[in-house]
NUFILUM-920593 format. One line per 10 residues: number of its first residue (from 1); their letters; for each residue z, x, y of C-alpha. Coordinates in steps of 0.2 Angstrom, whole numbers, plus 2048, in hexadecimal, padded with zeros to 3 digits. Each point is the difference from the previous one (the first is absolute). Example, Ala and Ser with C-alpha at 12.3 -4.5 7.8 and 13.67 -1.06 7.14 Angstrom:
<sekes>
1> as> 827/83E/7EA  7FD/806/811 $
</sekes>
This chain:
<sekes>
1> mknnpvatan> CDB/B1C/34A  812/7FD/801  80C/80E/7FD  80C/7FD/7F1  80C/810/7FC  804/7FA/7F0  7ED/7FD/7F9  7FD/811/807  811/809/7F8  7FA/7F7/7F1 $
11> slaltvgiiy> 7EE/806/800  807/812/803  80D/801/7F3  7F3/7F8/7F2  7F2/80C/805  80D/80E/7FE  805/7FB/7EE  7EE/7FE/7FB  7FE/813/808  80E/806/7F7 $
21> ivcrllvglf> 7FB/7F9/7EF  7EE/805/801  807/811/805  80B/801/7F1  7F1/7FB/7F4  7F6/80F/807  80E/80D/801  802/7FC/7EC  7EE/7FF/7FD  7FB/810/80A $
31> pglmyaiaqs> 80F/80A/804  7F7/80F/806  7F4/7F8/80C  80F/7F6/806  80A/810/802  7F1/807/80A  800/7F1/80A  812/803/804  800/812/805  7F1/7FD/80C $
41> wfhdikltql> 80B/7F2/809  810/80B/803  7F4/80E/806  7FF/80C/7F3  816/7FF/7FC  802/807/7F0  804/7F0/7F7  804/80B/7ED  813/800/803  801/7EE/801 $
51> dggslsistf> 805/7F7/7F0  7F3/7F9/7F7  806/7F7/7F3  7FB/7F0/7F8  805/7F1/80C  80B/7F2/7F5  7FE/7ED/802  80F/801/809  7FA/80C/80F  7EF/7F9/800 $
61> flglvssmis> 809/7EE/806  80B/807/80A  7F3/809/80A  7F5/7F0/800  80E/7F5/805  805/80D/80F  7EE/802/806  7FE/7EF/801  810/7FD/80A  7FF/80E/80C $
71> awiagymysy> 7EC/7F9/802  805/7EF/802  80E/805/80D  7F1/80B/80A  7F4/7F1/7FF  80E/7F3/807  804/80E/80E  7ED/803/805  7FD/7EE/800  80F/7FC/80D $
81> irkfmkss> 7FD/80F/80A  7EF/7FA/800  803/7EE/806  80C/807/80B  7F5/80B/80A  7F4/7F3/800  80B/7F5/80A  804/80D/80D $
</sekes>
């Protein structure tokens, strides 16, 4: 199987984008449950002081795009490093 950094980066960015959208839908449908899950992920740090306001469309897209760009960079770096490590 050929190691293609761009394909890996694209796949990771798309995966993160899908997870981001699903997460946002779940937060809208089940805010209490999602809050409890987030609290458990942060080892019971009290999240009550965080702003729980509604997410605007512009904030949603900013989070979506920035998370996908970060994932693309991470995917590219991972694939490039993997390719480098296999050749040495």
